[in-house]
N, CA, C and O atoms as a DFTB+ gen file, in Angstrom:
272 C
 N C O
     1  1     120.889      98.548     118.743
     2  2     121.944      98.497     119.728
     3  2     121.354      98.660     121.135
     4  3     121.711      97.916     122.048
     5  1     120.449      99.633     121.308
     6  2     119.819      99.882     122.602
     7  2     118.348      99.484     122.522
     8  3     117.563     100.178     121.876
     9  1     117.958      98.388     123.160
    10  2     116.578      97.905     123.040
    11  2     115.535      98.895     123.548
    12  3     114.412      98.900     123.044
    13  1     115.864      99.720     124.516
    14  2     114.893     100.663     125.058
    15  2     114.556     101.767     124.057
    16  3     113.540     102.446     124.207
    17  1     115.393     101.952     123.045
    18  2     115.099     102.970     122.033
    19  2     113.970     102.553     121.099
    20  3     113.324     103.404     120.487
    21  1     113.730     101.258     120.986
    22  2     112.666     100.780     120.103
    23  2     111.311     101.369     120.516
    24  3     110.525     101.776     119.661
    25  1     111.042     101.413     121.811
    26  2     109.788     101.988     122.309
    27  2     109.659     103.466     121.962
    28  3     108.577     103.935     121.609
    29  1     110.756     104.191     122.062
    30  2     110.738     105.611     121.712
    31  2     110.453     105.801     120.225
    32  3     109.714     106.708     119.841
    33  1     111.033     104.956     119.401
    34  2     110.783     105.042     117.957
    35  2     109.333     104.757     117.617
    36  3     108.724     105.468     116.818
    37  1     108.773     103.707     118.228
    38  2     107.364     103.384     117.984
    39  2     106.434     104.461     118.526
    40  3     105.417     104.774     117.908
    41  1     106.779     105.029     119.681
    42  2     105.958     106.098     120.253
    43  2     105.964     107.324     119.354
    44  3     104.914     107.920     119.114
    45  1     107.127     107.706     118.857
    46  2     107.203     108.880     117.986
    47  2     106.389     108.657     116.715
    48  3     105.688     109.560     116.256
    49  1     106.480     107.466     116.155
    50  2     105.710     107.152     114.955
    51  2     104.208     107.137     115.258
    52  3     103.416     107.664     114.477
    53  1     103.818     106.544     116.374
    54  2     102.407     106.472     116.744
    55  2     101.787     107.835     116.996
    56  3     100.668     108.103     116.559
    57  1     102.511     108.696     117.700
    58  2     102.009     110.044     117.984
    59  2     101.861     110.835     116.688
    60  3     100.861     111.523     116.486
    61  1     102.850     110.737     115.820
    62  2     102.797     111.444     114.543
    63  2     101.617     110.943     113.701
    64  3     100.880     111.744     113.127
    65  1     101.440     109.628     113.629
    66  2     100.349     109.073     112.834
    67  2      98.981     109.401     113.419
    68  3      98.021     109.586     112.671
    69  1      98.875     109.476     114.744
    70  2      97.616     109.896     115.362
    71  2      97.280     111.329     114.958
    72  3      96.126     111.629     114.650
    73  1      98.264     112.208     114.956
    74  2      98.032     113.578     114.501
    75  2      97.613     113.626     113.046
    76  3      96.731     114.400     112.675
    77  1      98.240     112.805     112.224
    78  2      97.892     112.741     110.811
    79  2      96.468     112.225     110.627
    80  3      95.732     112.733     109.781
    81  1      96.074     111.222     111.410
    82  2      94.716     110.688     111.352
    83  2      93.690     111.749     111.746
    84  3      92.669     111.899     111.075
    85  1      93.950     112.480     112.821
    86  2      93.010     113.518     113.252
    87  2      92.891     114.624     112.213
    88  3      91.801     115.151     111.987
    89  1      93.999     114.975     111.584
    90  2      93.963     116.008     110.545
    91  2      93.092     115.554     109.373
    92  3      92.320     116.344     108.831
    93  1      93.216     114.286     108.981
    94  2      92.388     113.776     107.890
    95  2      90.914     113.716     108.276
    96  3      90.049     114.004     107.449
    97  1      90.620     113.350     109.508
    98  2      89.230     113.367     109.974
    99  2      88.683     114.779     109.901
   100  3      87.543     114.988     109.484
   101  1      89.495     115.754     110.308
   102  2      89.066     117.152     110.246
   103  2      88.816     117.585     108.808
   104  3      87.861     118.316     108.546
   105  1      89.641     117.155     107.884
   106  2      89.441     117.516     106.478
   107  2      88.183     116.883     105.895
   108  3      87.446     117.530     105.151
   109  1      87.939     115.626     106.231
   110  2      86.803     114.905     105.649
   111  2      85.479     115.367     106.243
   112  3      84.501     115.550     105.518
   113  1      85.445     115.555     107.555
   114  2      84.194     115.873     108.243
   115  2      84.136     117.319     108.740
   116  3      83.526     117.594     109.773
   117  1      84.755     118.223     108.027
   118  2      84.849     119.620     108.458
   119  2      83.470     120.240     108.698
   120  3      83.242     120.830     109.754
   121  1      82.563     120.121     107.756
   122  2      81.237     120.725     107.905
   123  2      80.465     120.105     109.059
   124  3      79.809     120.816     109.820
   125  1      80.537     118.802     109.193
   126  2      79.845     118.119     110.290
   127  2      80.410     118.539     111.644
   128  3      79.656     118.746     112.595
   129  1      81.726     118.664     111.733
   130  2      82.342     119.071     112.990
   131  2      81.970     120.509     113.343
   132  3      81.760     120.820     114.515
   133  1      81.888     121.378     112.355
   134  2      81.478     122.762     112.634
   135  2      80.061     122.816     113.175
   136  3      79.788     123.546     114.128
   137  1      79.162     122.058     112.582
   138  2      77.785     122.023     113.076
   139  2      77.722     121.418     114.478
   140  3      76.953     121.882     115.319
   141  1      78.523     120.393     114.730
   142  2      78.572     119.766     116.050
   143  2      79.062     120.751     117.102
   144  3      78.529     120.798     118.211
   145  1      80.082     121.540     116.753
   146  2      80.659     122.497     117.708
   147  2      79.686     123.600     118.088
   148  3      79.795     124.176     119.171
   149  1      78.738     123.901     117.215
   150  2      77.743     124.934     117.525
   151  2      76.758     124.468     118.592
   152  3      76.130     125.294     119.255
   153  1      76.617     123.157     118.766
   154  2      75.610     122.596     119.661
   155  2      76.154     122.160     121.017
   156  3      75.367     121.853     121.913
   157  1      77.446     122.125     121.194
   158  2      78.026     121.585     122.427
   159  2      78.682     122.695     123.248
   160  3      78.939     123.781     122.728
   161  1      78.953     122.429     124.529
   162  2      79.625     123.426     125.380
   163  2      81.022     123.772     124.866
   164  3      81.642     122.991     124.144
   165  1      81.501     124.942     125.246
   166  2      82.807     125.409     124.741
   167  2      83.981     124.473     125.032
   168  3      84.903     124.395     124.220
   169  1      83.978     123.768     126.152
   170  2      85.109     122.889     126.454
   171  2      85.205     121.754     125.440
   172  3      86.300     121.285     125.132
   173  1      84.073     121.318     124.927
   174  2      84.072     120.252     123.912
   175  2      84.557     120.817     122.576
   176  3      85.250     120.127     121.828
   177  1      84.204     122.053     122.274
   178  2      84.635     122.632     120.997
   179  2      86.152     122.733     120.924
   180  3      86.741     122.575     119.855
   181  1      86.780     122.999     122.067
   182  2      88.243     123.103     122.090
   183  2      88.879     121.748     121.795
   184  3      89.862     121.663     121.060
   185  1      88.318     120.700     122.366
   186  2      88.935     119.381     122.194
   187  2      88.639     118.773     120.827
   188  3      89.295     117.806     120.441
   189  1      87.681     119.305     120.088
   190  2      87.377     118.771     118.755
   191  2      88.011     119.595     117.635
   192  3      87.641     119.450     116.470
   193  1      88.940     120.436     117.976
   194  2      89.693     121.182     116.962
   195  2      90.844     120.292     116.485
   196  3      91.983     120.450     116.924
   197  1      90.536     119.357     115.584
   198  2      91.505     118.340     115.198
   199  2      92.676     118.904     114.407
   200  3      93.753     118.309     114.400
   201  1      92.487     120.031     113.746
   202  2      93.615     120.631     113.034
   203  2      94.660     121.113     114.043
   204  3      95.861     120.976     113.811
   205  1      94.203     121.673     115.156
   206  2      95.141     122.094     116.203
   207  2      95.848     120.889     116.815
   208  3      97.046     120.942     117.093
   209  1      95.104     119.804     117.024
   210  2      95.705     118.573     117.551
   211  2      96.745     118.032     116.577
   212  3      97.756     117.467     116.994
   213  1      96.499     118.204     115.286
   214  2      97.473     117.774     114.287
   215  2      98.799     118.495     114.504
   216  3      99.857     117.867     114.487
   217  1      98.748     119.800     114.706
   218  2      99.972     120.570     114.932
   219  2     100.684     120.107     116.201
   220  3     101.902     119.929     116.210
   221  1      99.921     119.917     117.261
   222  2     100.510     119.508     118.536
   223  2     101.136     118.121     118.421
   224  3     102.287     117.921     118.810
   225  1     100.380     117.167     117.890
   226  2     100.858     115.786     117.862
   227  2     101.977     115.559     116.860
   228  3     102.900     114.796     117.142
   229  1     101.923     116.196     115.704
   230  2     103.021     116.018     114.754
   231  2     104.290     116.704     115.264
   232  3     105.399     116.224     115.029
   233  1     104.123     117.820     115.958
   234  2     105.285     118.466     116.567
   235  2     105.903     117.595     117.647
   236  3     107.125     117.463     117.722
   237  1     105.056     116.997     118.487
   238  2     105.554     116.105     119.528
   239  2     106.179     114.846     118.921
   240  3     107.231     114.390     119.371
   241  1     105.532     114.295     117.908
   242  2     106.084     113.120     117.247
   243  2     107.425     113.403     116.601
   244  3     108.336     112.577     116.655
   245  1     107.546     114.578     115.989
   246  2     108.826     114.960     115.377
   247  2     109.909     115.138     116.434
   248  3     111.051     114.723     116.238
   249  1     109.547     115.756     117.555
   250  2     110.494     115.937     118.641
   251  2     110.981     114.586     119.169
   252  3     112.179     114.379     119.365
   253  1     110.037     113.672     119.394
   254  2     110.405     112.348     119.882
   255  2     111.278     111.600     118.866
   256  3     112.180     110.852     119.243
   257  1     111.003     111.810     117.587
   258  2     111.827     111.151     116.564
   259  2     113.251     111.716     116.566
   260  3     114.212     110.976     116.354
   261  1     113.389     113.009     116.801
   262  2     114.719     113.599     116.903
   263  2     115.462     113.005     118.096
   264  3     116.652     112.702     118.005
   265  1     114.752     112.837     119.224
   266  2     115.381     112.216     120.386
   267  2     115.781     110.768     120.078
   268  3     116.822     110.291     120.529
   269  1     114.944     110.086     119.309
   270  2     115.228     108.713     118.923
   271  2     116.514     108.640     118.128
   272  3     116.921     107.555     117.711
C-alpha cells in the first residue's frame, strides 16, 4: 500500500541478517579471532567482538521490523 515501507522492510531484514552473519563468523572463527585480538590495539578488539555486534544488529533489525 505504501511504497516507501518497502525500503524499511528490506533494511530491517538486511540489518538482522548482517548480525546473524557476524554471529556465525564469530562462532566459526572464535579461536582465530581471540588470537587476532591479542595482537592488535584495543580499539580494534572492540570492533571485532562480533557476538556483541550480533546483539546490537539483531536488536536494531527487530526494532525496524516492528516499525515496518
